[in-house]
N, CA, C and O atoms as a Tripos MOL2 file, in Angstrom:
@<TRIPOS>MOLECULE
protein
  172   171    43     0     0
PROTEIN
NO_CHARGES

@<TRIPOS>ATOM
      1 N         114.7210   22.4100  177.4830 N.3       1 MET1
      2 CA        114.4590   23.3560  177.7440 C.3       1 MET1
      3 C         115.1040   24.4710  176.7180 C.2       1 MET1
      4 O         116.2780   24.6510  176.3940 O.2       1 MET1
      5 N         114.1810   24.9920  176.4200 N.am      2 ALA2
      6 CA        114.7940   26.4210  175.4180 C.3       2 ALA2
      7 C         115.5860   27.1300  176.4380 C.2       2 ALA2
      8 O         115.4110   27.0830  177.6560 O.2       2 ALA2
      9 N         116.6110   27.8910  175.6930 N.am      3 ARG3
     10 CA        117.4750   28.5960  176.6090 C.3       3 ARG3
     11 C         117.4090   29.8810  176.9470 C.2       3 ARG3
     12 O         118.6100   30.0200  176.7140 O.2       3 ARG3
     13 N         116.9820   31.2880  177.3940 N.am      4 SER4
     14 CA        116.4100   32.3360  177.1200 C.3       4 SER4
     15 C         117.4760   33.2020  177.4140 C.2       4 SER4
     16 O         118.1010   33.1120  178.4710 O.2       4 SER4
     17 N         117.8080   34.3150  176.2540 N.am      5 ASN5
     18 CA        118.7730   35.3640  176.8120 C.3       5 ASN5
     19 C         117.9690   36.4950  177.3090 C.2       5 ASN5
     20 O         117.1720   37.1020  176.5930 O.2       5 ASN5
     21 N         118.2150   36.8020  178.6950 N.am      6 PHE6
     22 CA        117.9940   38.0800  179.0070 C.3       6 PHE6
     23 C         118.3080   39.3850  179.1090 C.2       6 PHE6
     24 O         119.3420   39.3560  179.7770 O.2       6 PHE6
     25 N         118.0930   40.3950  178.8920 N.am      7 THR7
     26 CA        119.0170   41.8290  178.8130 C.3       7 THR7
     27 C         119.5110   42.0170  179.8280 C.2       7 THR7
     28 O         119.1300   41.4620  180.8580 O.2       7 THR7
     29 N         120.6710   43.0120  179.7580 N.am      8 LYS8
     30 CA        121.1810   43.5430  181.3020 C.3       8 LYS8
     31 C         120.4400   44.2550  182.0840 C.2       8 LYS8
     32 O         120.4670   44.1840  183.3130 O.2       8 LYS8
     33 N         119.6430   45.0790  181.3440 N.am      9 GLU9
     34 CA        118.5620   45.6010  181.8460 C.3       9 GLU9
     35 C         117.3760   44.5480  182.4490 C.2       9 GLU9
     36 O         116.9000   44.9540  183.5090 O.2       9 GLU9
     37 N         116.9930   43.6740  182.1140 N.am     10 PHE10
     38 CA        116.2530   43.3060  182.7080 C.3      10 PHE10
     39 C         116.7030   42.0930  183.8880 C.2      10 PHE10
     40 O         116.0680   41.4940  184.7560 O.2      10 PHE10
     41 N         117.4850   42.0830  183.6380 N.am     11 LYS11
     42 CA        118.4310   41.1570  185.1400 C.3      11 LYS11
     43 C         118.5570   42.2120  186.2180 C.2      11 LYS11
     44 O         118.2170   42.0990  187.3960 O.2      11 LYS11
     45 N         119.1380   43.3290  185.5780 N.am     12 ILE12
     46 CA        118.9790   44.7410  186.6440 C.3      12 ILE12
     47 C         117.6800   44.7720  187.7220 C.2      12 ILE12
     48 O         117.5060   44.8620  188.9380 O.2      12 ILE12
     49 N         116.9990   44.6580  186.6680 N.am     13 ASP13
     50 CA        115.4240   45.3190  187.1150 C.3      13 ASP13
     51 C         114.8860   44.2280  188.1810 C.2      13 ASP13
     52 O         114.5850   44.5750  189.3240 O.2      13 ASP13
     53 N         114.7690   42.7020  187.6790 N.am     14 ALA14
     54 CA        115.1120   41.6890  188.7040 C.3      14 ALA14
     55 C         115.2840   41.2680  189.7380 C.2      14 ALA14
     56 O         114.6510   40.4470  190.4010 O.2      14 ALA14
     57 N         116.5320   42.0550  190.0020 N.am     15 ILE15
     58 CA        117.6760   42.1020  191.0870 C.3      15 ILE15
     59 C         116.9700   43.2080  191.6660 C.2      15 ILE15
     60 O         116.4670   42.8720  192.7380 O.2      15 ILE15
     61 N         116.6990   44.6520  191.2920 N.am     16 LYS16
     62 CA        116.2500   45.1840  192.2950 C.3      16 LYS16
     63 C         115.1450   45.2450  192.7700 C.2      16 LYS16
     64 O         114.9330   46.1580  193.5690 O.2      16 LYS16
     65 N         114.3440   44.5440  192.5290 N.am     17 GLN17
     66 CA        112.5320   43.6830  193.1240 C.3      17 GLN17
     67 C         113.0210   43.2900  194.4320 C.2      17 GLN17
     68 O         112.7060   43.7000  195.5490 O.2      17 GLN17
     69 N         114.0190   42.2370  193.9900 N.am     18 ILE18
     70 CA        114.4580   41.0670  195.4590 C.3      18 ILE18
     71 C         115.0820   41.6920  196.4330 C.2      18 ILE18
     72 O         114.8200   41.5560  197.6280 O.2      18 ILE18
     73 N         116.3080   42.7180  195.7560 N.am     19 THR19
     74 CA        117.0450   43.3300  196.5210 C.3      19 THR19
     75 C         116.4700   45.2520  197.0070 C.2      19 THR19
     76 O         116.8610   45.7580  198.0590 O.2      19 THR19
     77 N         115.8280   45.7830  196.3160 N.am     20 GLY20
     78 CA        115.4490   46.9070  196.7940 C.3      20 GLY20
     79 C         114.3380   47.2210  197.5770 C.2      20 GLY20
     80 O         114.2220   48.0540  198.4760 O.2      20 GLY20
     81 N         113.1800   46.0770  196.8940 N.am     21 HIS21
     82 CA        112.0300   46.7450  197.1290 C.3      21 HIS21
     83 C         111.4940   44.9640  198.0220 C.2      21 HIS21
     84 O         110.2910   44.7060  198.0620 O.2      21 HIS21
     85 N         112.3480   44.1190  198.5340 N.am     22 SER22
     86 CA        112.0340   43.0170  199.5960 C.3      22 SER22
     87 C         111.1040   42.0520  199.3080 C.2      22 SER22
     88 O         110.4590   41.3710  200.1040 O.2      22 SER22
     89 N         111.0770   42.0430  197.8410 N.am     23 TYR23
     90 CA        110.2510   40.7660  197.3930 C.3      23 TYR23
     91 C         111.1290   39.8270  197.0700 C.2      23 TYR23
     92 O         112.2940   39.8910  196.6750 O.2      23 TYR23
     93 N         109.9280   38.3550  197.4420 N.am     24 SER24
     94 CA        110.9110   37.3750  197.5710 C.3      24 SER24
     95 C         111.3650   36.8340  196.1020 C.2      24 SER24
     96 O         110.7260   37.0940  195.0820 O.2      24 SER24
     97 N         112.8650   35.8400  196.1360 N.am     25 VAL25
     98 CA        113.0380   35.0270  195.1350 C.3      25 VAL25
     99 C         111.6990   34.7700  193.9910 C.2      25 VAL25
    100 O         111.6430   35.2870  192.8750 O.2      25 VAL25
    101 N         110.8460   34.0000  194.4880 N.am     26 ALA26
    102 CA        109.9120   33.1810  194.5290 C.3      26 ALA26
    103 C         108.9160   34.0900  193.8340 C.2      26 ALA26
    104 O         108.6540   33.8070  192.6650 O.2      26 ALA26
    105 N         108.3420   35.1090  194.3680 N.am     27 ASP27
    106 CA        107.4710   36.0690  193.8250 C.3      27 ASP27
    107 C         107.9900   36.2980  192.4800 C.2      27 ASP27
    108 O         107.5310   35.6930  191.5110 O.2      27 ASP27
    109 N         109.0050   37.2180  192.3860 N.am     28 VAL28
    110 CA        109.7540   37.3330  191.1280 C.3      28 VAL28
    111 C         110.0810   36.3530  190.4600 C.2      28 VAL28
    112 O         110.0650   36.8060  189.3150 O.2      28 VAL28
    113 N         110.3090   35.5270  190.4090 N.am     29 SER29
    114 CA        110.4630   34.7270  189.9910 C.3      29 SER29
    115 C         108.7880   33.7620  188.7010 C.2      29 SER29
    116 O         108.8400   33.2180  187.5980 O.2      29 SER29
    117 N         107.8070   33.9840  189.5170 N.am     30 LYS30
    118 CA        106.7650   33.9450  189.3370 C.3      30 LYS30
    119 C         106.4290   35.2800  188.6040 C.2      30 LYS30
    120 O         106.5770   35.4430  187.3920 O.2      30 LYS30
    121 N         106.1180   35.9010  189.1820 N.am     31 ARG31
    122 CA        105.9650   37.2500  188.0700 C.3      31 ARG31
    123 C         106.5920   37.5450  187.0240 C.2      31 ARG31
    124 O         105.9510   38.2740  186.2650 O.2      31 ARG31
    125 N         107.6810   37.2370  186.6620 N.am     32 LEU32
    126 CA        108.7190   37.4210  185.4150 C.3      32 LEU32
    127 C         108.6670   36.2700  184.5460 C.2      32 LEU32
    128 O         108.8510   36.4270  183.3390 O.2      32 LEU32
    129 N         108.3750   34.8330  185.1600 N.am     33 SER33
    130 CA        108.5180   33.7610  184.3020 C.3      33 SER33
    131 C         110.0620   33.1320  184.3330 C.2      33 SER33
    132 O         110.4840   32.3920  183.4450 O.2      33 SER33
    133 N         110.8670   33.5590  185.5390 N.am     34 VAL34
    134 CA        111.9960   33.2060  185.3290 C.3      34 VAL34
    135 C         112.0690   32.0240  186.4880 C.2      34 VAL34
    136 O         111.1500   31.7760  187.2680 O.2      34 VAL34
    137 N         113.3670   31.3350  186.4420 N.am     35 SER35
    138 CA        113.6460   30.0950  187.0710 C.3      35 SER35
    139 C         114.1240   30.7250  188.6830 C.2      35 SER35
    140 O         114.9920   31.5970  188.7020 O.2      35 SER35
    141 N         113.6960   30.3850  189.6090 N.am     36 THR36
    142 CA        114.7740   30.6460  191.0380 C.3      36 THR36
    143 C         115.7840   30.6090  190.7040 C.2      36 THR36
    144 O         116.4130   31.6280  190.9870 O.2      36 THR36
    145 N         116.5240   29.5880  189.9920 N.am     37 HIS37
    146 CA        117.7630   29.4160  190.2010 C.3      37 HIS37
    147 C         118.5110   30.7250  189.3340 C.2      37 HIS37
    148 O         119.5100   31.3940  189.5980 O.2      37 HIS37
    149 N         117.7090   30.7550  188.3750 N.am     38 SER38
    150 CA        118.3920   31.9110  187.6030 C.3      38 SER38
    151 C         118.6630   33.2410  188.1760 C.2      38 SER38
    152 O         119.6210   33.9790  187.9470 O.2      38 SER38
    153 N         117.5920   33.4330  189.0120 N.am     39 LEU39
    154 CA        117.8730   35.0790  189.6450 C.3      39 LEU39
    155 C         118.8610   34.7060  191.1570 C.2      39 LEU39
    156 O         119.6870   35.5060  191.5970 O.2      39 LEU39
    157 N         118.6200   33.5820  191.6900 N.am     40 TYR40
    158 CA        119.9860   33.4040  192.3980 C.3      40 TYR40
    159 C         121.2840   33.8210  192.0860 C.2      40 TYR40
    160 O         122.0100   34.5830  192.7250 O.2      40 TYR40
    161 N         121.5340   33.1390  190.8490 N.am     41 THR41
    162 CA        122.9170   32.9800  190.4300 C.3      41 THR41
    163 C         122.9110   34.8090  189.6230 C.2      41 THR41
    164 O         124.0270   35.3290  189.6380 O.2      41 THR41
    165 N         121.9210   35.5640  189.0740 N.am     42 TRP42
    166 CA        122.0860   37.1010  188.8840 C.3      42 TRP42
    167 C         122.3300   37.7830  190.2660 C.2      42 TRP42
    168 O         123.0380   38.7860  190.1890 O.2      42 TRP42
    169 N         121.9430   37.4890  191.3680 N.am     43 VAL43
    170 CA        122.1170   37.9760  192.2980 C.3      43 VAL43
    171 C         123.5290   37.8530  193.1520 C.2      43 VAL43
    172 O         123.6560   38.4480  194.2220 O.2      43 VAL43
@<TRIPOS>BOND
     1     1     2 1
     2     2     3 1
     3     3     4 2
     4     3     5 am
     5     5     6 1
     6     6     7 1
     7     7     8 2
     8     7     9 am
     9     9    10 1
    10    10    11 1
    11    11    12 2
    12    11    13 am
    13    13    14 1
    14    14    15 1
    15    15    16 2
    16    15    17 am
    17    17    18 1
    18    18    19 1
    19    19    20 2
    20    19    21 am
    21    21    22 1
    22    22    23 1
    23    23    24 2
    24    23    25 am
    25    25    26 1
    26    26    27 1
    27    27    28 2
    28    27    29 am
    29    29    30 1
    30    30    31 1
    31    31    32 2
    32    31    33 am
    33    33    34 1
    34    34    35 1
    35    35    36 2
    36    35    37 am
    37    37    38 1
    38    38    39 1
    39    39    40 2
    40    39    41 am
    41    41    42 1
    42    42    43 1
    43    43    44 2
    44    43    45 am
    45    45    46 1
    46    46    47 1
    47    47    48 2
    48    47    49 am
    49    49    50 1
    50    50    51 1
    51    51    52 2
    52    51    53 am
    53    53    54 1
    54    54    55 1
    55    55    56 2
    56    55    57 am
    57    57    58 1
    58    58    59 1
    59    59    60 2
    60    59    61 am
    61    61    62 1
    62    62    63 1
    63    63    64 2
    64    63    65 am
    65    65    66 1
    66    66    67 1
    67    67    68 2
    68    67    69 am
    69    69    70 1
    70    70    71 1
    71    71    72 2
    72    71    73 am
    73    73    74 1
    74    74    75 1
    75    75    76 2
    76    75    77 am
    77    77    78 1
    78    78    79 1
    79    79    80 2
    80    79    81 am
    81    81    82 1
    82    82    83 1
    83    83    84 2
    84    83    85 am
    85    85    86 1
    86    86    87 1
    87    87    88 2
    88    87    89 am
    89    89    90 1
    90    90    91 1
    91    91    92 2
    92    91    93 am
    93    93    94 1
    94    94    95 1
    95    95    96 2
    96    95    97 am
    97    97    98 1
    98    98    99 1
    99    99   100 2
   100    99   101 am
   101   101   102 1
   102   102   103 1
   103   103   104 2
   104   103   105 am
   105   105   106 1
   106   106   107 1
   107   107   108 2
   108   107   109 am
   109   109   110 1
   110   110   111 1
   111   111   112 2
   112   111   113 am
   113   113   114 1
   114   114   115 1
   115   115   116 2
   116   115   117 am
   117   117   118 1
   118   118   119 1
   119   119   120 2
   120   119   121 am
   121   121   122 1
   122   122   123 1
   123   123   124 2
   124   123   125 am
   125   125   126 1
   126   126   127 1
   127   127   128 2
   128   127   129 am
   129   129   130 1
   130   130   131 1
   131   131   132 2
   132   131   133 am
   133   133   134 1
   134   134   135 1
   135   135   136 2
   136   135   137 am
   137   137   138 1
   138   138   139 1
   139   139   140 2
   140   139   141 am
   141   141   142 1
   142   142   143 1
   143   143   144 2
   144   143   145 am
   145   145   146 1
   146   146   147 1
   147   147   148 2
   148   147   149 am
   149   149   150 1
   150   150   151 1
   151   151   152 2
   152   151   153 am
   153   153   154 1
   154   154   155 1
   155   155   156 2
   156   155   157 am
   157   157   158 1
   158   158   159 1
   159   159   160 2
   160   159   161 am
   161   161   162 1
   162   162   163 1
   163   163   164 2
   164   163   165 am
   165   165   166 1
   166   166   167 1
   167   167   168 2
   168   167   169 am
   169   169   170 1
   170   170   171 1
   171   171   172 2
@<TRIPOS>SUBSTRUCTURE
     1 MET1         2 RESIDUE 1 A MET
     2 ALA2         6 RESIDUE 1 A ALA
     3 ARG3        10 RESIDUE 1 A ARG
     4 SER4        14 RESIDUE 1 A SER
     5 ASN5        18 RESIDUE 1 A ASN
     6 PHE6        22 RESIDUE 1 A PHE
     7 THR7        26 RESIDUE 1 A THR
     8 LYS8        30 RESIDUE 1 A LYS
     9 GLU9        34 RESIDUE 1 A GLU
    10 PHE10       38 RESIDUE 1 A PHE
    11 LYS11       42 RESIDUE 1 A LYS
    12 ILE12       46 RESIDUE 1 A ILE
    13 ASP13       50 RESIDUE 1 A ASP
    14 ALA14       54 RESIDUE 1 A ALA
    15 ILE15       58 RESIDUE 1 A ILE
    16 LYS16       62 RESIDUE 1 A LYS
    17 GLN17       66 RESIDUE 1 A GLN
    18 ILE18       70 RESIDUE 1 A ILE
    19 THR19       74 RESIDUE 1 A THR
    20 GLY20       78 RESIDUE 1 A GLY
    21 HIS21       82 RESIDUE 1 A HIS
    22 SER22       86 RESIDUE 1 A SER
    23 TYR23       90 RESIDUE 1 A TYR
    24 SER24       94 RESIDUE 1 A SER
    25 VAL25       98 RESIDUE 1 A VAL
    26 ALA26      102 RESIDUE 1 A ALA
    27 ASP27      106 RESIDUE 1 A ASP
    28 VAL28      110 RESIDUE 1 A VAL
    29 SER29      114 RESIDUE 1 A SER
    30 LYS30      118 RESIDUE 1 A LYS
    31 ARG31      122 RESIDUE 1 A ARG
    32 LEU32      126 RESIDUE 1 A LEU
    33 SER33      130 RESIDUE 1 A SER
    34 VAL34      134 RESIDUE 1 A VAL
    35 SER35      138 RESIDUE 1 A SER
    36 THR36      142 RESIDUE 1 A THR
    37 HIS37      146 RESIDUE 1 A HIS
    38 SER38      150 RESIDUE 1 A SER
    39 LEU39      154 RESIDUE 1 A LEU
    40 TYR40      158 RESIDUE 1 A TYR
    41 THR41      162 RESIDUE 1 A THR
    42 TRP42      166 RESIDUE 1 A TRP
    43 VAL43      170 RESIDUE 1 A VAL
């Protein structure tokens, strides 16, 4: 599996969607095509 490099701004935006807008990790994962594991690690 290829490793993707995400910018700091991208990660911050993804985290804000989860913590600030109350979207679920699964929803954000699907919308941004990022694994749930990565999102949990960033949070």
